PDB file with SEQRES, HELIX, SHEET and CRYST1 records, atoms N, CA, C and O in Angstrom:
SEQRES   1 A   73  MET LYS SER LEU GLU CYS LYS GLU LEU VAL ALA ALA LEU          
SEQRES   2 A   73  GLY GLY ARG LEU THR ILE SER GLU TYR LEU LYS PHE ASP          
SEQRES   3 A   73  LYS ALA PHE LEU GLU PRO GLU GLY MET VAL ILE TYR GLY          
SEQRES   4 A   73  GLN PRO GLY ALA TYR LEU ASN MET GLU GLU ILE LYS ASP          
SEQRES   5 A   73  THR GLU SER ASP SER ASN ASP LEU VAL GLN ILE PHE ILE          
SEQRES   6 A   73  GLY GLU ASN GLY LYS LYS ARG ALA                              
HELIX    1 AA1 ASN A   58  LEU A   60  5                                   3    
SHEET    1 AA1 3 SER A   3  ALA A  11  0                                        
SHEET    2 AA1 3 TYR A  22  LEU A  30  1                                        
SHEET    3 AA1 3 TYR A  44  ASP A  52  1                                        
SHEET    1 AA2 4 GLY A  15  ILE A  19  0                                        
SHEET    2 AA2 4 MET A  35  GLY A  39  1                                        
SHEET    3 AA2 4 GLN A  62  ILE A  65  1                                        
SHEET    4 AA2 4 LYS A  71  ARG A  72 -1                                        
CRYST1    1.000    1.000    1.000  90.00  90.00  90.00 P 1           1          
ATOM      1  N   MET A   1       1.383  11.071  -3.843  1.00  0.00           N  
ATOM      2  CA  MET A   1       1.813  11.590  -2.565  1.00  0.00           C  
ATOM      3  C   MET A   1       3.348  11.430  -2.477  1.00  0.00           C  
ATOM      4  O   MET A   1       3.912  10.409  -2.870  1.00  0.00           O  
ATOM      5  N   LYS A   2       3.982  12.466  -1.953  1.00  0.00           N  
ATOM      6  CA  LYS A   2       5.437  12.431  -1.863  1.00  0.00           C  
ATOM      7  C   LYS A   2       5.858  11.449  -0.738  1.00  0.00           C  
ATOM      8  O   LYS A   2       6.554  10.470  -1.005  1.00  0.00           O  
ATOM      9  N   SER A   3       5.438  11.713   0.504  1.00  0.00           N  
ATOM     10  CA  SER A   3       5.830  10.908   1.627  1.00  0.00           C  
ATOM     11  C   SER A   3       4.706  10.782   2.601  1.00  0.00           C  
ATOM     12  O   SER A   3       3.902  11.706   2.726  1.00  0.00           O  
ATOM     13  N   LEU A   4       4.606   9.609   3.345  1.00  0.00           N  
ATOM     14  CA  LEU A   4       3.587   9.354   4.357  1.00  0.00           C  
ATOM     15  C   LEU A   4       4.226   8.530   5.420  1.00  0.00           C  
ATOM     16  O   LEU A   4       4.794   7.480   5.119  1.00  0.00           O  
ATOM     17  N   GLU A   5       4.161   8.954   6.650  1.00  0.00           N  
ATOM     18  CA  GLU A   5       4.626   8.150   7.782  1.00  0.00           C  
ATOM     19  C   GLU A   5       3.546   8.217   8.860  1.00  0.00           C  
ATOM     20  O   GLU A   5       3.139   9.298   9.286  1.00  0.00           O  
ATOM     21  N   CYS A   6       3.081   7.015   9.302  1.00  0.00           N  
ATOM     22  CA  CYS A   6       2.050   6.974  10.309  1.00  0.00           C  
ATOM     23  C   CYS A   6       2.095   5.646  11.070  1.00  0.00           C  
ATOM     24  O   CYS A   6       2.698   4.683  10.596  1.00  0.00           O  
ATOM     25  N   LYS A   7       1.471   5.589  12.229  1.00  0.00           N  
ATOM     26  CA  LYS A   7       1.387   4.361  12.997  1.00  0.00           C  
ATOM     27  C   LYS A   7       0.384   3.404  12.350  1.00  0.00           C  
ATOM     28  O   LYS A   7       0.685   2.227  12.154  1.00  0.00           O  
ATOM     29  N   GLU A   8      -0.822   3.916  12.016  1.00  0.00           N  
ATOM     30  CA  GLU A   8      -1.871   3.087  11.483  1.00  0.00           C  
ATOM     31  C   GLU A   8      -2.433   3.755  10.193  1.00  0.00           C  
ATOM     32  O   GLU A   8      -2.779   4.936  10.203  1.00  0.00           O  
ATOM     33  N   LEU A   9      -2.512   2.996   9.116  1.00  0.00           N  
ATOM     34  CA  LEU A   9      -3.021   3.451   7.866  1.00  0.00           C  
ATOM     35  C   LEU A   9      -4.409   2.765   7.669  1.00  0.00           C  
ATOM     36  O   LEU A   9      -4.491   1.537   7.669  1.00  0.00           O  
ATOM     37  N   VAL A  10      -5.474   3.549   7.505  1.00  0.00           N  
ATOM     38  CA  VAL A  10      -6.763   2.954   7.363  1.00  0.00           C  
ATOM     39  C   VAL A  10      -7.323   3.438   6.041  1.00  0.00           C  
ATOM     40  O   VAL A  10      -7.411   4.643   5.805  1.00  0.00           O  
ATOM     41  N   ALA A  11      -7.698   2.523   5.190  1.00  0.00           N  
ATOM     42  CA  ALA A  11      -8.242   2.836   3.835  1.00  0.00           C  
ATOM     43  C   ALA A  11      -9.573   2.181   3.656  1.00  0.00           C  
ATOM     44  O   ALA A  11      -9.668   0.960   3.779  1.00  0.00           O  
ATOM     45  N   ALA A  12     -10.595   2.920   3.377  1.00  0.00           N  
ATOM     46  CA  ALA A  12     -11.927   2.353   3.172  1.00  0.00           C  
ATOM     47  C   ALA A  12     -12.341   2.351   1.681  1.00  0.00           C  
ATOM     48  O   ALA A  12     -12.035   3.293   0.951  1.00  0.00           O  
ATOM     49  N   LEU A  13     -12.993   1.354   1.267  1.00  0.00           N  
ATOM     50  CA  LEU A  13     -13.487   1.209  -0.104  1.00  0.00           C  
ATOM     51  C   LEU A  13     -12.402   1.267  -1.157  1.00  0.00           C  
ATOM     52  O   LEU A  13     -12.567   1.879  -2.212  1.00  0.00           O  
ATOM     53  N   GLY A  14     -11.280   0.615  -0.850  1.00  0.00           N  
ATOM     54  CA  GLY A  14     -10.231   0.503  -1.784  1.00  0.00           C  
ATOM     55  C   GLY A  14      -9.595   1.847  -2.101  1.00  0.00           C  
ATOM     56  O   GLY A  14      -9.646   2.777  -1.295  1.00  0.00           O  
ATOM     57  N   GLY A  15      -9.011   1.938  -3.249  1.00  0.00           N  
ATOM     58  CA  GLY A  15      -8.403   3.157  -3.683  1.00  0.00           C  
ATOM     59  C   GLY A  15      -6.963   2.981  -4.105  1.00  0.00           C  
ATOM     60  O   GLY A  15      -6.445   1.865  -4.082  1.00  0.00           O  
ATOM     61  N   ARG A  16      -6.316   4.047  -4.484  1.00  0.00           N  
ATOM     62  CA  ARG A  16      -4.909   3.992  -4.917  1.00  0.00           C  
ATOM     63  C   ARG A  16      -4.085   4.929  -4.073  1.00  0.00           C  
ATOM     64  O   ARG A  16      -4.524   6.008  -3.676  1.00  0.00           O  
ATOM     65  N   LEU A  17      -2.900   4.487  -3.816  1.00  0.00           N  
ATOM     66  CA  LEU A  17      -1.933   5.292  -3.062  1.00  0.00           C  
ATOM     67  C   LEU A  17      -0.646   5.250  -3.818  1.00  0.00           C  
ATOM     68  O   LEU A  17      -0.046   4.180  -3.914  1.00  0.00           O  
ATOM     69  N   THR A  18      -0.175   6.357  -4.367  1.00  0.00           N  
ATOM     70  CA  THR A  18       1.067   6.428  -5.142  1.00  0.00           C  
ATOM     71  C   THR A  18       2.086   7.183  -4.296  1.00  0.00           C  
ATOM     72  O   THR A  18       1.840   8.314  -3.877  1.00  0.00           O  
ATOM     73  N   ILE A  19       3.207   6.564  -4.051  1.00  0.00           N  
ATOM     74  CA  ILE A  19       4.249   7.124  -3.234  1.00  0.00           C  
ATOM     75  C   ILE A  19       5.491   7.386  -4.093  1.00  0.00           C  
ATOM     76  O   ILE A  19       5.977   6.501  -4.797  1.00  0.00           O  
ATOM     77  N   SER A  20       5.980   8.600  -4.016  1.00  0.00           N  
ATOM     78  CA  SER A  20       7.122   8.969  -4.831  1.00  0.00           C  
ATOM     79  C   SER A  20       8.446   8.906  -4.037  1.00  0.00           C  
ATOM     80  O   SER A  20       9.507   8.722  -4.633  1.00  0.00           O  
ATOM     81  N   GLU A  21       8.392   9.056  -2.709  1.00  0.00           N  
ATOM     82  CA  GLU A  21       9.634   9.044  -1.955  1.00  0.00           C  
ATOM     83  C   GLU A  21       9.647   8.043  -0.768  1.00  0.00           C  
ATOM     84  O   GLU A  21      10.543   7.203  -0.689  1.00  0.00           O  
ATOM     85  N   TYR A  22       8.655   8.129   0.154  1.00  0.00           N  
ATOM     86  CA  TYR A  22       8.734   7.344   1.390  1.00  0.00           C  
ATOM     87  C   TYR A  22       7.399   7.004   1.929  1.00  0.00           C  
ATOM     88  O   TYR A  22       6.521   7.859   2.045  1.00  0.00           O  
ATOM     89  N   LEU A  23       7.234   5.737   2.267  1.00  0.00           N  
ATOM     90  CA  LEU A  23       5.981   5.260   2.973  1.00  0.00           C  
ATOM     91  C   LEU A  23       6.424   4.395   4.105  1.00  0.00           C  
ATOM     92  O   LEU A  23       7.240   3.487   3.947  1.00  0.00           O  
ATOM     93  N   LYS A  24       5.836   4.711   5.324  1.00  0.00           N  
ATOM     94  CA  LYS A  24       6.131   3.926   6.499  1.00  0.00           C  
ATOM     95  C   LYS A  24       4.901   3.813   7.375  1.00  0.00           C  
ATOM     96  O   LYS A  24       4.293   4.830   7.709  1.00  0.00           O  
ATOM     97  N   PHE A  25       4.515   2.594   7.761  1.00  0.00           N  
ATOM     98  CA  PHE A  25       3.458   2.424   8.723  1.00  0.00           C  
ATOM     99  C   PHE A  25       3.703   1.155   9.516  1.00  0.00           C  
ATOM    100  O   PHE A  25       4.381   0.237   9.055  1.00  0.00           O  
ATOM    101  N   ASP A  26       3.131   1.117  10.736  1.00  0.00           N  
ATOM    102  CA  ASP A  26       3.254  -0.087  11.582  1.00  0.00           C  
ATOM    103  C   ASP A  26       2.138  -1.075  11.283  1.00  0.00           C  
ATOM    104  O   ASP A  26       2.380  -2.280  11.223  1.00  0.00           O  
ATOM    105  N   LYS A  27       0.908  -0.577  11.094  1.00  0.00           N  
ATOM    106  CA  LYS A  27      -0.222  -1.442  10.763  1.00  0.00           C  
ATOM    107  C   LYS A  27      -1.103  -0.727   9.727  1.00  0.00           C  
ATOM    108  O   LYS A  27      -1.263   0.494   9.728  1.00  0.00           O  
ATOM    109  N   ALA A  28      -1.652  -1.551   8.863  1.00  0.00           N  
ATOM    110  CA  ALA A  28      -2.591  -1.039   7.902  1.00  0.00           C  
ATOM    111  C   ALA A  28      -3.900  -1.855   7.940  1.00  0.00           C  
ATOM    112  O   ALA A  28      -3.862  -3.085   7.946  1.00  0.00           O  
ATOM    113  N   PHE A  29      -4.997  -1.200   7.964  1.00  0.00           N  
ATOM    114  CA  PHE A  29      -6.296  -1.826   7.968  1.00  0.00           C  
ATOM    115  C   PHE A  29      -6.999  -1.440   6.620  1.00  0.00           C  
ATOM    116  O   PHE A  29      -7.371  -0.282   6.433  1.00  0.00           O  
ATOM    117  N   LEU A  30      -7.166  -2.374   5.735  1.00  0.00           N  
ATOM    118  CA  LEU A  30      -7.648  -2.091   4.394  1.00  0.00           C  
ATOM    119  C   LEU A  30      -8.938  -2.800   4.080  1.00  0.00           C  
ATOM    120  O   LEU A  30      -9.089  -3.967   4.440  1.00  0.00           O  
ATOM    121  N   GLU A  31      -9.873  -2.150   3.428  1.00  0.00           N  
ATOM    122  CA  GLU A  31     -11.105  -2.740   3.015  1.00  0.00           C  
ATOM    123  C   GLU A  31     -10.798  -3.649   1.818  1.00  0.00           C  
ATOM    124  O   GLU A  31      -9.827  -3.416   1.097  1.00  0.00           O  
ATOM    125  N   PRO A  32     -11.610  -4.669   1.608  1.00  0.00           N  
ATOM    126  CA  PRO A  32     -11.366  -5.649   0.559  1.00  0.00           C  
ATOM    127  C   PRO A  32     -11.786  -5.244  -0.822  1.00  0.00           C  
ATOM    128  O   PRO A  32     -12.015  -6.102  -1.675  1.00  0.00           O  
ATOM    129  N   GLU A  33     -11.893  -3.984  -1.064  1.00  0.00           N  
ATOM    130  CA  GLU A  33     -12.375  -3.530  -2.410  1.00  0.00           C  
ATOM    131  C   GLU A  33     -11.210  -3.129  -3.371  1.00  0.00           C  
ATOM    132  O   GLU A  33     -11.362  -2.239  -4.208  1.00  0.00           O  
ATOM    133  N   GLY A  34     -10.117  -3.773  -3.229  1.00  0.00           N  
ATOM    134  CA  GLY A  34      -9.048  -3.564  -4.178  1.00  0.00           C  
ATOM    135  C   GLY A  34      -8.122  -2.380  -3.940  1.00  0.00           C  
ATOM    136  O   GLY A  34      -7.966  -1.531  -4.819  1.00  0.00           O  
ATOM    137  N   MET A  35      -7.531  -2.315  -2.813  1.00  0.00           N  
ATOM    138  CA  MET A  35      -6.495  -1.252  -2.515  1.00  0.00           C  
ATOM    139  C   MET A  35      -5.276  -1.543  -3.354  1.00  0.00           C  
ATOM    140  O   MET A  35      -4.826  -2.680  -3.486  1.00  0.00           O  
ATOM    141  N   VAL A  36      -4.757  -0.456  -3.922  1.00  0.00           N  
ATOM    142  CA  VAL A  36      -3.540  -0.586  -4.781  1.00  0.00           C  
ATOM    143  C   VAL A  36      -2.525   0.454  -4.246  1.00  0.00           C  
ATOM    144  O   VAL A  36      -2.833   1.637  -4.100  1.00  0.00           O  
ATOM    145  N   ILE A  37      -1.306  -0.041  -3.962  1.00  0.00           N  
ATOM    146  CA  ILE A  37      -0.184   0.864  -3.575  1.00  0.00           C  
ATOM    147  C   ILE A  37       0.838   0.773  -4.652  1.00  0.00           C  
ATOM    148  O   ILE A  37       1.306  -0.309  -5.006  1.00  0.00           O  
ATOM    149  N   TYR A  38       1.198   1.966  -5.195  1.00  0.00           N  
ATOM    150  CA  TYR A  38       2.248   2.131  -6.198  1.00  0.00           C  
ATOM    151  C   TYR A  38       3.483   2.750  -5.585  1.00  0.00           C  
ATOM    152  O   TYR A  38       3.393   3.789  -4.931  1.00  0.00           O  
ATOM    153  N   GLY A  39       4.629   2.139  -5.781  1.00  0.00           N  
ATOM    154  CA  GLY A  39       5.912   2.751  -5.335  1.00  0.00           C  
ATOM    155  C   GLY A  39       6.643   3.220  -6.599  1.00  0.00           C  
ATOM    156  O   GLY A  39       7.030   2.393  -7.424  1.00  0.00           O  
ATOM    157  N   GLN A  40       6.829   4.478  -6.756  1.00  0.00           N  
ATOM    158  CA  GLN A  40       7.514   5.016  -7.933  1.00  0.00           C  
ATOM    159  C   GLN A  40       9.003   4.688  -7.835  1.00  0.00           C  
ATOM    160  O   GLN A  40       9.474   4.342  -6.752  1.00  0.00           O  
ATOM    161  N   PRO A  41       9.762   4.787  -8.939  1.00  0.00           N  
ATOM    162  CA  PRO A  41      11.183   4.477  -8.899  1.00  0.00           C  
ATOM    163  C   PRO A  41      11.913   5.284  -7.832  1.00  0.00           C  
ATOM    164  O   PRO A  41      11.804   6.508  -7.767  1.00  0.00           O  
ATOM    165  N   GLY A  42      12.658   4.565  -7.000  1.00  0.00           N  
ATOM    166  CA  GLY A  42      13.435   5.198  -5.914  1.00  0.00           C  
ATOM    167  C   GLY A  42      12.647   5.354  -4.641  1.00  0.00           C  
ATOM    168  O   GLY A  42      13.209   5.801  -3.641  1.00  0.00           O  
ATOM    169  N   ALA A  43      11.373   5.012  -4.621  1.00  0.00           N  
ATOM    170  CA  ALA A  43      10.553   5.145  -3.401  1.00  0.00           C  
ATOM    171  C   ALA A  43      10.971   4.049  -2.380  1.00  0.00           C  
ATOM    172  O   ALA A  43      11.268   2.911  -2.745  1.00  0.00           O  
ATOM    173  N   TYR A  44      10.979   4.433  -1.143  1.00  0.00           N  
ATOM    174  CA  TYR A  44      11.263   3.501  -0.001  1.00  0.00           C  
ATOM    175  C   TYR A  44       9.955   3.133   0.665  1.00  0.00           C  
ATOM    176  O   TYR A  44       9.267   3.996   1.211  1.00  0.00           O  
ATOM    177  N   LEU A  45       9.612   1.875   0.624  1.00  0.00           N  
ATOM    178  CA  LEU A  45       8.342   1.392   1.260  1.00  0.00           C  
ATOM    179  C   LEU A  45       8.657   0.515   2.462  1.00  0.00           C  
ATOM    180  O   LEU A  45       9.176  -0.595   2.339  1.00  0.00           O  
ATOM    181  N   ASN A  46       8.331   1.042   3.599  1.00  0.00           N  
ATOM    182  CA  ASN A  46       8.593   0.298   4.886  1.00  0.00           C  
ATOM    183  C   ASN A  46       7.236  -0.036   5.432  1.00  0.00           C  
ATOM    184  O   ASN A  46       6.631   0.770   6.140  1.00  0.00           O  
ATOM    185  N   MET A  47       6.735  -1.243   5.106  1.00  0.00           N  
ATOM    186  CA  MET A  47       5.384  -1.592   5.493  1.00  0.00           C  
ATOM    187  C   MET A  47       5.486  -2.771   6.447  1.00  0.00           C  
ATOM    188  O   MET A  47       6.092  -3.793   6.127  1.00  0.00           O  
ATOM    189  N   GLU A  48       4.886  -2.619   7.623  1.00  0.00           N  
ATOM    190  CA  GLU A  48       4.915  -3.711   8.617  1.00  0.00           C  
ATOM    191  C   GLU A  48       3.769  -4.653   8.438  1.00  0.00           C  
ATOM    192  O   GLU A  48       3.870  -5.562   7.614  1.00  0.00           O  
ATOM    193  N   GLU A  49       2.703  -4.501   9.142  1.00  0.00           N  
ATOM    194  CA  GLU A  49       1.583  -5.487   9.168  1.00  0.00           C  
ATOM    195  C   GLU A  49       0.371  -4.912   8.374  1.00  0.00           C  
ATOM    196  O   GLU A  49      -0.099  -3.802   8.619  1.00  0.00           O  
ATOM    197  N   ILE A  50      -0.088  -5.725   7.432  1.00  0.00           N  
ATOM    198  CA  ILE A  50      -1.273  -5.348   6.612  1.00  0.00           C  
ATOM    199  C   ILE A  50      -2.385  -6.341   6.952  1.00  0.00           C  
ATOM    200  O   ILE A  50      -2.203  -7.555   6.865  1.00  0.00           O  
ATOM    201  N   LYS A  51      -3.543  -5.794   7.344  1.00  0.00           N  
ATOM    202  CA  LYS A  51      -4.721  -6.594   7.634  1.00  0.00           C  
ATOM    203  C   LYS A  51      -5.841  -6.179   6.713  1.00  0.00           C  
ATOM    204  O   LYS A  51      -6.122  -4.996   6.522  1.00  0.00           O  
ATOM    205  N   ASP A  52      -6.465  -7.180   6.155  1.00  0.00           N  
ATOM    206  CA  ASP A  52      -7.671  -6.956   5.349  1.00  0.00           C  
ATOM    207  C   ASP A  52      -8.863  -7.031   6.361  1.00  0.00           C  
ATOM    208  O   ASP A  52      -8.935  -7.972   7.152  1.00  0.00           O  
ATOM    209  N   THR A  53      -9.739  -6.094   6.330  1.00  0.00           N  
ATOM    210  CA  THR A  53     -10.793  -5.992   7.324  1.00  0.00           C  
ATOM    211  C   THR A  53     -11.888  -6.995   7.208  1.00  0.00           C  
ATOM    212  O   THR A  53     -12.607  -7.220   8.181  1.00  0.00           O  
ATOM    213  N   GLU A  54     -12.067  -7.651   5.996  1.00  0.00           N  
ATOM    214  CA  GLU A  54     -13.177  -8.581   5.840  1.00  0.00           C  
ATOM    215  C   GLU A  54     -12.797  -9.913   5.232  1.00  0.00           C  
ATOM    216  O   GLU A  54     -13.678 -10.757   5.071  1.00  0.00           O  
ATOM    217  N   SER A  55     -11.572 -10.155   4.890  1.00  0.00           N  
ATOM    218  CA  SER A  55     -11.212 -11.383   4.248  1.00  0.00           C  
ATOM    219  C   SER A  55      -9.825 -11.810   4.680  1.00  0.00           C  
ATOM    220  O   SER A  55      -9.024 -10.992   5.132  1.00  0.00           O  
ATOM    221  N   ASP A  56      -9.545 -13.106   4.538  1.00  0.00           N  
ATOM    222  CA  ASP A  56      -8.242 -13.613   4.797  1.00  0.00           C  
ATOM    223  C   ASP A  56      -7.339 -13.700   3.539  1.00  0.00           C  
ATOM    224  O   ASP A  56      -6.177 -14.100   3.615  1.00  0.00           O  
ATOM    225  N   SER A  57      -7.868 -13.345   2.482  1.00  0.00           N  
ATOM    226  CA  SER A  57      -7.149 -13.431   1.202  1.00  0.00           C  
ATOM    227  C   SER A  57      -6.132 -12.272   1.033  1.00  0.00           C  
ATOM    228  O   SER A  57      -6.461 -11.114   1.289  1.00  0.00           O  
ATOM    229  N   ASN A  58      -4.942 -12.587   0.617  1.00  0.00           N  
ATOM    230  CA  ASN A  58      -3.858 -11.529   0.444  1.00  0.00           C  
ATOM    231  C   ASN A  58      -3.921 -10.974  -0.960  1.00  0.00           C  
ATOM    232  O   ASN A  58      -3.201 -10.023  -1.264  1.00  0.00           O  
ATOM    233  N   ASP A  59      -4.756 -11.529  -1.838  1.00  0.00           N  
ATOM    234  CA  ASP A  59      -4.830 -11.053  -3.216  1.00  0.00           C  
ATOM    235  C   ASP A  59      -5.577  -9.741  -3.413  1.00  0.00           C  
ATOM    236  O   ASP A  59      -5.575  -9.172  -4.505  1.00  0.00           O  
ATOM    237  N   LEU A  60      -6.198  -9.279  -2.374  1.00  0.00           N  
ATOM    238  CA  LEU A  60      -7.034  -8.093  -2.531  1.00  0.00           C  
ATOM    239  C   LEU A  60      -6.262  -6.747  -2.434  1.00  0.00           C  
ATOM    240  O   LEU A  60      -6.723  -5.718  -2.927  1.00  0.00           O  
ATOM    241  N   VAL A  61      -5.111  -6.788  -1.804  1.00  0.00           N  
ATOM    242  CA  VAL A  61      -4.237  -5.657  -1.704  1.00  0.00           C  
ATOM    243  C   VAL A  61      -3.135  -5.874  -2.690  1.00  0.00           C  
ATOM    244  O   VAL A  61      -2.457  -6.899  -2.627  1.00  0.00           O  
ATOM    245  N   GLN A  62      -2.919  -4.935  -3.621  1.00  0.00           N  
ATOM    246  CA  GLN A  62      -1.916  -5.072  -4.635  1.00  0.00           C  
ATOM    247  C   GLN A  62      -0.868  -4.024  -4.420  1.00  0.00           C  
ATOM    248  O   GLN A  62      -1.182  -2.865  -4.151  1.00  0.00           O  
ATOM    249  N   ILE A  63       0.396  -4.426  -4.539  1.00  0.00           N  
ATOM    250  CA  ILE A  63       1.546  -3.524  -4.374  1.00  0.00           C  
ATOM    251  C   ILE A  63       2.394  -3.598  -5.606  1.00  0.00           C  
ATOM    252  O   ILE A  63       2.869  -4.676  -5.962  1.00  0.00           O  
ATOM    253  N   PHE A  64       2.604  -2.467  -6.281  1.00  0.00           N  
ATOM    254  CA  PHE A  64       3.397  -2.411  -7.481  1.00  0.00           C  
ATOM    255  C   PHE A  64       4.614  -1.516  -7.256  1.00  0.00           C  
ATOM    256  O   PHE A  64       4.519  -0.455  -6.639  1.00  0.00           O  
ATOM    257  N   ILE A  65       5.777  -1.975  -7.779  1.00  0.00           N  
ATOM    258  CA  ILE A  65       6.970  -1.149  -7.694  1.00  0.00           C  
ATOM    259  C   ILE A  65       7.637  -1.158  -9.084  1.00  0.00           C  
ATOM    260  O   ILE A  65       7.283  -1.963  -9.946  1.00  0.00           O  
ATOM    261  N   GLY A  66       8.591  -0.264  -9.281  1.00  0.00           N  
ATOM    262  CA  GLY A  66       9.345  -0.239 -10.507  1.00  0.00           C  
ATOM    263  C   GLY A  66       9.017   0.956 -11.402  1.00  0.00           C  
ATOM    264  O   GLY A  66       8.138   1.770 -11.120  1.00  0.00           O  
ATOM    265  N   GLU A  67       9.782   1.010 -12.503  1.00  0.00           N  
ATOM    266  CA  GLU A  67       9.683   2.130 -13.374  1.00  0.00           C  
ATOM    267  C   GLU A  67       8.329   2.233 -14.124  1.00  0.00           C  
ATOM    268  O   GLU A  67       7.832   3.332 -14.368  1.00  0.00           O  
ATOM    269  N   ASN A  68       7.766   1.109 -14.471  1.00  0.00           N  
ATOM    270  CA  ASN A  68       6.548   1.161 -15.245  1.00  0.00           C  
ATOM    271  C   ASN A  68       5.295   0.797 -14.419  1.00  0.00           C  
ATOM    272  O   ASN A  68       4.179   0.780 -14.938  1.00  0.00           O  
ATOM    273  N   GLY A  69       5.511   0.504 -13.113  1.00  0.00           N  
ATOM    274  CA  GLY A  69       4.356   0.126 -12.286  1.00  0.00           C  
ATOM    275  C   GLY A  69       3.812  -1.240 -12.540  1.00  0.00           C  
ATOM    276  O   GLY A  69       2.724  -1.570 -12.069  1.00  0.00           O  
ATOM    277  N   LYS A  70       4.554  -2.067 -13.290  1.00  0.00           N  
ATOM    278  CA  LYS A  70       4.076  -3.413 -13.643  1.00  0.00           C  
ATOM    279  C   LYS A  70       4.706  -4.519 -12.770  1.00  0.00           C  
ATOM    280  O   LYS A  70       4.246  -5.660 -12.765  1.00  0.00           O  
ATOM    281  N   LYS A  71       5.726  -4.165 -12.065  1.00  0.00           N  
ATOM    282  CA  LYS A  71       6.402  -5.172 -11.246  1.00  0.00           C  
ATOM    283  C   LYS A  71       5.701  -5.301  -9.915  1.00  0.00           C  
ATOM    284  O   LYS A  71       5.601  -4.325  -9.171  1.00  0.00           O  
ATOM    285  N   ARG A  72       5.219  -6.473  -9.604  1.00  0.00           N  
ATOM    286  CA  ARG A  72       4.437  -6.640  -8.368  1.00  0.00           C  
ATOM    287  C   ARG A  72       5.318  -7.077  -7.230  1.00  0.00           C  
ATOM    288  O   ARG A  72       6.245  -7.872  -7.386  1.00  0.00           O  
ATOM    289  N   ALA A  73       4.995  -6.528  -6.075  1.00  0.00           N  
ATOM    290  CA  ALA A  73       5.725  -6.870  -4.847  1.00  0.00           C  
ATOM    291  C   ALA A  73       4.956  -7.893  -4.044  1.00  0.00           C  
ATOM    292  O   ALA A  73       5.408  -8.307  -2.977  1.00  0.00           O  
TER     293      ALA A  73                                                      
END                                                                             
């Protein structure tokens, strides 16, 4: 996806979100099934509050940035 701007981002059953330019949200509600967000080189990620809908663990949402997608945020 090139750009996405929204107040609330809701993702069910995990999934992948690849951003090439711009991502902005105020709140995200994510299922604990392994949501992955990739920021491609030069992408601007403005993420406020992320809530996991069924767990208190922060390890379930993965955010990767960088040229090869291996650098974790």
